[in-house]
Structure formats: C-alpha cells, structure tokens
C-alpha positions as CSV (number, residue, x, y, z in Angstrom):
1,X,-16.5,10.3,17.9
2,X,-15.7,13.5,16.0
3,X,-13.4,11.7,13.5
4,X,-16.2,9.2,12.8
5,X,-18.7,12.0,12.3
6,X,-16.3,13.7,9.9
7,X,-15.9,10.5,7.9
8,X,-19.7,10.1,7.8
9,X,-20.0,13.6,6.4
10,X,-18.1,12.4,3.3
11,X,-20.1,9.2,3.1
12,X,-20.7,6.2,5.3
13,X,-17.8,4.8,7.2
14,X,-16.3,1.9,5.3
15,X,-14.8,-1.1,7.0
16,X,-11.2,-2.1,6.4
17,X,-12.2,-4.8,3.8
18,X,-14.1,-2.2,1.7
19,X,-11.3,0.4,1.9
20,X,-8.5,-2.1,1.0
21,X,-10.6,-3.6,-1.8
22,X,-11.2,-0.1,-3.4
23,X,-7.5,0.8,-2.8
24,X,-6.4,-2.3,-4.7
25,X,-8.9,-1.8,-7.5
26,X,-7.4,1.7,-8.0
27,X,-4.1,0.1,-8.9
28,X,-5.5,-2.9,-10.9
29,X,-7.8,-0.6,-13.0
30,X,-5.3,2.3,-13.2
31,X,-8.1,4.6,-11.8
32,X,-6.7,7.1,-9.3
33,X,-10.2,8.4,-8.8
34,X,-11.0,5.4,-6.7
35,X,-8.6,6.8,-4.0
36,X,-11.0,9.8,-3.4
37,X,-12.1,9.8,0.2
38,X,-9.9,6.8,1.2
39,X,-6.7,8.5,2.4
40,X,-6.7,10.2,5.8
41,X,-5.2,13.7,6.1
42,X,-2.6,12.4,8.5
43,X,-1.7,9.3,6.5
44,X,1.9,8.1,6.6
45,X,3.3,5.9,3.9
46,X,6.6,4.1,3.7
47,X,7.4,3.0,0.1
48,X,9.5,-0.1,-0.8
49,X,12.2,2.0,-2.4
50,X,14.9,3.1,-2.1
51,X,16.2,0.1,-0.1
52,X,16.7,-0.6,2.6
53,X,14.5,2.0,4.4
54,X,12.1,3.2,1.7
55,X,10.8,6.7,1.2
56,X,8.7,8.2,4.0
57,X,5.7,10.2,2.7
58,X,3.6,12.2,5.1
59,X,0.1,13.6,4.7
60,X,-3.0,12.7,2.7
61,X,-2.2,14.9,-0.3
62,X,1.4,13.7,-0.5
63,X,0.4,10.0,-0.2
64,X,-2.4,10.4,-2.7
65,X,0.0,12.1,-5.2
66,X,2.6,9.4,-4.7
67,X,0.1,6.6,-5.3
68,X,-1.5,8.4,-8.2
69,X,1.8,8.5,-10.0
70,X,2.1,4.7,-9.7
71,X,-1.5,4.2,-10.7
72,X,-1.2,6.5,-13.8
73,X,1.8,4.5,-15.1
74,X,0.0,2.2,-17.5
75,X,3.3,0.3,-18.3
76,X,3.1,-1.3,-14.8
77,X,0.8,-3.9,-13.4
78,X,0.0,-4.3,-9.7
79,X,-1.5,-7.7,-8.8
80,X,-2.8,-8.4,-5.2
81,X,-2.2,-12.1,-4.5
82,X,-3.7,-12.3,-1.0
83,X,-5.4,-9.8,1.3
84,X,-5.7,-10.6,5.1
85,X,-7.9,-8.3,7.2
86,X,-7.8,-8.2,11.0
87,X,-9.7,-5.3,12.5
88,X,-8.2,-2.1,11.4
89,X,-5.1,-3.8,9.9
90,X,-4.8,-5.3,6.5
91,X,-1.9,-7.1,4.9
92,X,-1.7,-7.1,1.1
93,X,0.6,-9.6,-0.6
94,X,1.3,-8.4,-4.1
95,X,3.4,-8.6,-7.2
96,X,4.3,-5.6,-9.3
97,X,5.4,-5.8,-12.9
98,X,7.4,-2.8,-14.1
99,X,8.6,-4.0,-17.5
100,X,8.1,-6.8,-20.0
101,X,11.3,-8.8,-19.1
102,X,11.2,-12.0,-17.1
103,X,13.1,-10.3,-14.3
104,X,11.2,-7.0,-14.3
105,X,8.8,-7.6,-11.5
106,X,9.0,-7.8,-7.7
107,X,6.9,-9.4,-4.9
108,X,6.1,-7.5,-1.8
109,X,3.7,-6.9,1.1
110,X,1.9,-3.8,2.3
111,X,0.9,-3.5,6.0
112,X,-2.0,-1.1,6.1
113,X,-4.0,0.6,8.9
114,X,-7.5,1.8,8.3
115,X,-9.1,4.1,10.9
116,X,-12.7,5.4,10.6
117,X,-12.9,4.3,7.0
118,X,-9.6,5.9,5.8
119,X,-6.1,4.7,5.3
120,X,-3.8,6.2,8.0
121,X,-0.7,4.0,7.5
122,X,0.8,2.0,4.7
123,X,4.1,0.3,5.2
124,X,5.6,-1.3,2.1
125,X,8.1,-4.2,2.0
126,X,9.5,-6.1,-1.0
127,X,12.0,-8.7,-2.1
128,X,15.3,-7.1,-3.0
129,X,17.5,-7.8,-5.9
130,X,20.8,-9.4,-5.3
131,X,22.1,-11.5,-2.4
132,X,21.4,-10.7,1.2
133,X,23.9,-12.3,3.6
134,X,22.2,-14.8,5.9
135,X,23.5,-16.2,9.2
136,X,26.4,-18.6,8.7
137,X,24.7,-21.4,10.7
138,X,22.6,-22.2,13.7
139,X,25.6,-21.8,16.1
140,X,26.3,-18.2,14.9
141,X,24.3,-16.7,17.8
C-alpha cells in the first residue's frame, strides 16, 4: 500500500496501458519529458545491444538517462507496431530506424513490467545482423 500511496502523491496511479502509451509517445515524438514520473527508482532495463546479452542498466535515473539519449537522437525513428498488455506486463513489438539506408533498421520486442503506475522492468530483444546457426534437422536432438 505504501508504494501505491507514493505513486498517488505524484499523480494518480496509471494503468499499464496508459504508462506504455506515454512511454512509446516519448520515443515517437522525441519528447523525453514524457518519461517524467513513469520510471520507478528500482527500474532495471536490459538493452538490445551489445549482442548477445545486452547492456544492463539499473536504477530509475540511469534508465531515464539511457532512454533520453535515444529519444534525443532525432536521426532515429522508433515505431511501435503492436502493443499487447496483460495485467502489469506489456509487450511492445517495434521497428527502429537508425539511418537512411535500406538496411539501417532493426525489428525488436520489449517486454515491460509496470508496477503501481511506473515501469520497473524493461527487457529488450531484437533481430540480429548476420546468420545464426539453426538446428541441422529434426533428428538433431
């Protein structure tokens, strides 16, 4: 209850859909100000790079700074393609264009957790460049 009360002191507790909508708008509109009040102090974020494990970012300030750097880069374009919300979880399927060339973009997914109206976890996954070895056949197991 104390966490909910703290969130209410900043404003009304938002549901997962509202939080993720505002988070996505921050990237679409290149407006880092939209992140204000959305990121929990104990937020943990795992970025899509460097592959294969990504960068682990801990803490609300660090996550906000990391996302702000992406948002402030006006040469990039983040496009959510689908958002699926289930309780405190949200899945964002997205594309991210980082240059004008036909191969300067990537598709990915963020798996988010929202607790008491704030993002507490964000795990990023993306398609990787190059070939990834697949199983040789169905009898490989």
